C-alpha positions in Angstrom: 2.5 -14.2 2.6 6.0 -14.6 1.4 8.3 -14.0 -1.4 6.8 -17.5 -2.6 3.0 -16.9 -1.6 4.1 -13.4 -4.3 4.4 -15.9 -6.6 1.5 -17.1 -6.9 -0.6 -13.8 -6.6 -2.5 -13.1 -10.2 -1.0 -9.7 -11.7 -3.6 -6.8 -10.8 -3.8 -7.9 -7.6 -3.5 -4.5 -5.4 -0.9 -5.8 -2.6 1.5 -4.4 0.3 4.6 -5.8 0.0 7.4 -5.2 3.0 10.6 -5.4 1.8 14.2 -4.7 3.5 16.6 -1.3 2.1 20.5 0.3 3.0 21.3 -3.4 2.8 19.2 -5.3 5.3 19.5 -2.3 8.0 16.0 -0.8 8.0 12.4 -2.2 6.3 9.8 -0.5 4.0 6.6 -1.2 2.4 5.5 -0.6 -1.1 1.1 -0.6 -1.8 0.2 -0.6 -5.1 -0.8 -3.2 -8.0 1.4 -6.5 -8.8 2.0 -5.6 -12.3 5.4 -7.9 -12.9 7.1 -10.7 -11.3 10.2 -12.6 -12.3 12.2 -14.9 -10.9 14.4 -12.7 -9.6 12.3 -9.4 -9.4 8.5 -8.2 -8.3 7.3 -4.9 -10.0 4.8 -3.1 -8.4 3.0 -0.1 -10.1 1.8 2.5 -7.5 0.4 6.4 -7.2 4.2 7.3 -7.6 4.9 5.2 -10.4 6.1 1.8 -10.5 8.5 -0.4 -7.6 11.6 -3.1 -8.8 11.7 -5.1 -5.7 14.4 -7.9 -5.1 12.1 -11.1 -4.3 15.4 -11.4 -2.1 14.8 -8.9 0.0 10.9 -9.0 0.1 10.5 -10.0 4.2 6.3 -10.4 3.4 3.7 -9.3 0.9 -0.2 -9.9 1.2 -2.8 -9.1 -1.7 -5.3 -5.6 0.4 -9.2 -4.5 -0.6 -9.2 -1.6 -3.5 -8.6 1.8 -2.0 -11.6 3.5 -0.4 -13.3 6.0 -3.0 -12.7 9.4 -2.8 -14.9 12.1 -1.1 -16.6 15.1 -2.1 -15.1 18.1 -0.2 -17.4 19.3 2.4 -19.1 22.2 2.1 -18.8 25.4 4.3 -21.6 26.2 6.7 -23.5 29.7 5.3 
């Protein structure tokens, strides 16, 4: 899904967005919930806070399933 398809994704959807960084020399992935979308920017709420991405820098994006439930810690055998 490119930036164009990202525009049709409902707010609140969990997404992964790959975008250019460092002037297009490298790319990075951002995983979280889509919380805002304008003509130029997309905001993804990640575990560490909101990340604003320029839509012109978006390479790929797609919806992803909800995060798995955290498992209980393992008990040590007696």
